[in-house]
Structure formats: C-alpha cells, structure tokens
N, C-alpha and C positions, 0 to 999 in steps of 0.2 A: 504494500500500500504506500503510495507516494506521499511524502511530507509536503505540507502546504502552509504558507503564511497568510494570516488574515490581517487586513488593515481596515480601519474605519475612520470616517470623518463624522463626528456626532454633533449635529447642530440643533438649534431650537426649533427649526422648521422641518429640516429633512436630515436623514442619516444615509450616508453612502458607505457600503461595504464592498471590499474587493478581495479576491484570492490571488496570491502571487506565488511564483516559484522562487523559493529562497536562494536557489542557485543561479538565478538570472537577474538582470537589472530590474529594480522596482518600477521602472517606467512601463513595463509590460504587465497588464492585468489579465489574468486568465479568465476571470469572470467579475462583473461589477453590477451592483443593483442599488438603486436609490429607493428609500422608503419614507413615507410621512412619519416623522418622529412621534407626533401626537397620537398616532393610531396604536401605540404599544405602551404597556404599563411599565416596561423596563427595558434596558439594553439587552439583558439576558433573553427576554422574550423575542426581541427583534432579531438577535443573532441566531437564535434557535430556528426561527422561521427561514432565515437565509440559508442555514446549513442543512436543513432537512433534505434527505434523499441524496446527499453528496457523499461519495465513497472515497474520502481522502482523510489522511491522518493530519490533524492540526499540530504543527510544530511550535507555533507561538502566535500571539495576537497583540496588536498594538492599536490604540485608539487615540485620536485627537478629539478632545471634548470641549464644548463651549462653556467653560467655567473654570474657576481656579482649582488647581490640583494640589493636595497636601497629604503626605503620607499614604499615597496610593488610593486616595478617595476624592471624589469630586461631586459637587452639587451643581447640576446644570442650571445656568443663569436664567434661561427663558423656557425651561421645561421641568416638570416635577419629577425628575429622576435623580437618584443618588447612585453613583457608579463607583464600585470598589474593585480594585485589582484582585483581591482574595476571592471575593464572591464570583467574579467572572472566571477566574482560573479554575475554581471548582466546577463551575457549570460547563466550561469548555474542555476541561481535562488537559490543559496546556498552560504554559507560562503566559501571563498577560501583563502588559504595561500600559498605563494611560498618561496622556500629556495634555496640557492646555492646547486647544486647537490652534492658537496663534503661534505656539512653539512649533507645532507641526508645519504650519505655513512657512514660518521663518526657516526651519531646518531644510526645507525644499529649495529655498532661494539660491544657495550656491550651486545647485544642480540644474537650474533653469538655463535654457538656451535662448538665443536672440529671438527665435520664433515664438517663444512663450511670453514675450514682453512687448509692451508699447511704450516707447520712451517719450516722456513729456519734457525732459531737460537732460541734455547729455552730460553737463557738468565736467568735473575733472576729478574722478575718483582716486582716492589714495589706496594703494595696495595694502590689504589687511586692515583697512579702516572699518570702524563699527558700521553696522547696517541697521536701519530702522524699518519696521513693518507696521503699517496702519491699514486695518481691514474692516470697512463698513459692510456689514451684511445684515442679518436680522438685528444684531447688536453691533457694537463698535469694539473691535479687538485691536490690541497693540502688543508688539513684541520687539525684541532686538537681538542682534548677534554680535559677538566679539570674537576676535581671533586669538587662539592660544593652542599650544601643543600641536601645531601643524594643521589646524583646521578651524572652521567656524563652529561656534556653539551657540545655540539659541536659548533665550531666557524669556520667561513670561512677564507680563505686565497687566495690570487692570487699569491702565491709564484712561480708558474710555469712560470710567466712572468718576473721573476727577471733575471739579467744578467747571462748568461752562463759563468762559471768559469772553464777553462781548468785545467787539473791536470797532463798532460804529454805533450811531444813534439808533438805527433800526434794531440792531441786535440787543441793545440795552432794553428796548421796549419788549423784545421777544423774551428776554430773561425775566422781566417783571410779569409778563403774561403767564409764562410757564411756572414761575414760583407760586402763583395763585392756584395753579392746578396740582402741582406735585410737591411743593416745598423745595426739596433739593433738586437742582437742575444740573445734570451731568452732560458731558459731551454726547453720550449715547442718546440722550433725550432729543438731540437736535442733529445728529450726524450718523444716522443708521436707518435701516428699514423701518424700525419702530419710530424713529424720529421724524421722518419725512411727513407723515400725517400731522404731527405737531406743528411743523412749519406751515403747512397748508391751512390748518385751523387758525393759526395766528394771523395769517394774511387775510383770510376770509373774515374773521371777527374784527379785524382792524378797520374794516369798512372801505379799504382802498381798492378792493378787487371784487368784481362780480363773479358769481359762480353760475354758469349756464345750467339749465335744467337737465340737459342730457348727462352732464358730468356728475351732478348731484345724484341722479338716478343710478349711474354706474358705481359710484362710491358707496351708495347705500346697499347695493346688491353684492358688492365684493367682500369676500372673506378677508382679504388683505388689500387695503386701499393703495398701498405704496406703488405696485406695478401700474395701476390705473393712472395715478398722478404722474409717474415717470413717463409713461407712454404718451400721455397728452402733451407733456413738455417737449419730448423729443420730436414729436410730430408738429410742434408749434401750433397746437389746436386752440389753446386758450391761455390768456395772459396769467391767470392765477397759478396754473400749474407750472408755467415757465418760471415765474417769480419764485415759487417754492424750490424748484431745482437749482435755480441760480443762487439762492440763499444757502442751500445745502452745499453746493460746490465751494462757495466762499468760506463757509465754516470748516469744511473738510480741508481746504488749503491751509487755513490758519492753524488747525490742530495738527496737521501733518508737519508744518513748520515747527510747531512746539515740540513735537516728538523728535524731530531731526536735531534740534538744539539740545534737548535733554540727554540724548545718547551720543551726541557729536558724530552724526552719521556721515562721516567722510567717505565711507565705502559705498554709500547709496541709500536711497529711500525707495521703498516698494509699497505700492498700494495693492492690497489683496481684498478678499471678500467678494461677495456676489454682485455688489452694486457698481464698482468702478468699470468693469468691462462693458456693462450695459449702458453706461452714460459717457463713453469715450468721447463722442463729439463735444460734449460740454466740458470735459476735463481738458481737452486740447485747445480750448479758447484761452485767452489771456487771464480770465477770471481766477482760475485755480492757482496758477503760478504767481499772480500778483498777490494773492492772499498768503501763499506760502512764503514769499520773500519779504512780506511786510513785517520785518522784525528790527526796524531801526538800524542801529550800527552793525548788526549781524547779517544784514541783507547780503553783503558781499560774500560772507562765508557760506551762506545757504545757496548762493548761486553756483558754488563749486560742487555741490552735492547732486549727483545724478538722481533723477526721479523717474521711476518706471511704474507702469500698471501691469500687474500680473494677469496674463490672458490664459494661462494653463487652466483648463476647466476643473481639474482635480488636484490642485496644488496641495491642499491640506491632506488629501489621501496619500499623495506621493510622499509628503513629509512624514506622515505617520509610518509609512513603510520603511523609510530610511531610519527613523528613530527606533523602530522595532529591530532592525538588523543591527544597529549599533548596540542596543541593549543586550542582544544575545552574546556579544563579545565579552560581557562581564559576568555572564551566568556560568 
C-alpha cells in the first residue's frame, strides 16, 4: 500500500484538501477537493469524508488553519471549530501538524515562480531580506519570513486584528461609524471579505451615494454580499460599489505599508488571500501604491520594496505541504 501525504488549507468559508506523493515535489497534487467548511461539525468529520473509499496509507498530514496556533491547538477565527494535533492524529492514525494559514502562505513564497505572481512594484530587493505577507480573504491575515540557517522561515502574526488607523477625513468618519457598531475596530473590520460590506454600509448610510434597487435586491438575496459588491465595482455598474472598493484598496495599501515597515520587508511584500487576485485591475491603479508609500520620511525606503500579488490558486495548500515535509525531518 503506497504512502501518501495529506495537506489542507482550512478557512472560515471553505476547506481544501489534497493528497500528494511525499517522494515528488509538493506542486503536484494527486487529488484535490474543496468543501464548504460550515457544512461539517469538525475537521475530523470533513477529512473522514474526503478519505473515505481511498486505499492509501497516510504517512503524515499537515494543515494551515485560519486562526492562531498554540501548543498544537487552534480555534478557528471565523468558524466554530477547535483543531488539535493529538485528536487529528488519533483519528487519522498518522502524525499531524497544524500551522497558522498565513504561515502556510508565507512558507510557499520562496517556492513561487514568476508565473505565480503579478508585480505591482519591482523595487530593489535585498538578498535574504525579510518578507512581509498580507492576505485579505474572509478575514485579514498577516505573516512574515526571515532568513536564517540557509533558508527562509515563516512566522505568524495576528496583525489584522490591530486597531484600524484612519489616514484621511473620510476614514476618520468611517472609524466613528464602525465604533458605534462594534466598539473595537480592527483592520479586519475594514480590509477583508467581512469588511467590504462594512465599507458599503458606511457609504450608503452617509447619504453621499444612492443604492439602485437592483443592487439592493441582489445584496438582500446573497448569502455573502462581498462578491456582489466587488463584481458591481469591477464592472463599473454603480458608483457606491466602486467607492467601496476604492476605499478598500486605499486601506489595504496603507496597512500593507504598515506591515512592510514593521518587519522591514526589504526582501519583498506579497499580497495573498482570495481577494487581491480578483481585484487586480484596481490594485494596478495608482491608488494602492500611493497609499502604500504614504509613510512620510519612509516613503523612499518603501519604494525599494518589491510588491507582488500572489496568483497561485492554492498557495496556502502548497505551503502546508512544504511545512509538512519539513516537519517530518524532525520526527
């Protein structure tokens, strides 16, 4: 019976699992399936559904999960799951390791090729310089890599939950609006799939934009309003949707610049997550880079940092596979 490696990208909205040959490069998936995360009571149940009727011996499993990981245990931020390495290992009868999903994305970055990326700014990267990763998807994830012992090593961050810092008068009004709704306003509240409807609601309630009846109907009928707003903006169908996405891009540029400064990302800055590849035309306008560079005396330093959008559709899965292979070296 052939040994097989299992890798997973566990998100608040969807979970993707893949089987890989541990003797071949992780870029080759033998089988891959995506599941709605909310349809399952636990990761164990989801994995059992994926593995049923498969006649392979599982050698090890590794999962990138959307939440902080401590002592082999994670509480998914936007899903009512608790994931534990020990419990999964017993269920799968194989060694299991779990990582923050942004660590998975970050660990894949050194393995990406030019075709996996869209470059927003070429910059002047320093060899072995630190790397920043900012990934707006369902939530807002952040991570970074530093060079040591002959390679890059990824580290987690929960920077997406730090205080939102307005950079102009409109954003000051946005902060006050959201404080009345949520109390604490993090960057995730305004810079993620969960945050885009907040931006839209702010613009609508401010009275400066009209909401057409057809869009109101689509939003009311949608389980997730974010794709509806984004599509209307990308197709230039209605001003309020375009304004919401413009505000999103500006805030994303500002926070990406914040992260780049915090980790001194002279090796490059990478935008991951599900949203950036879908809104590339907006990110390639001057709006994003203008906000990224708007850091006063440090604008010059930021201009030397390359900025890329990750286009690889399964980057977190790829990173989880690499992390799993690295973990086996210490077992």
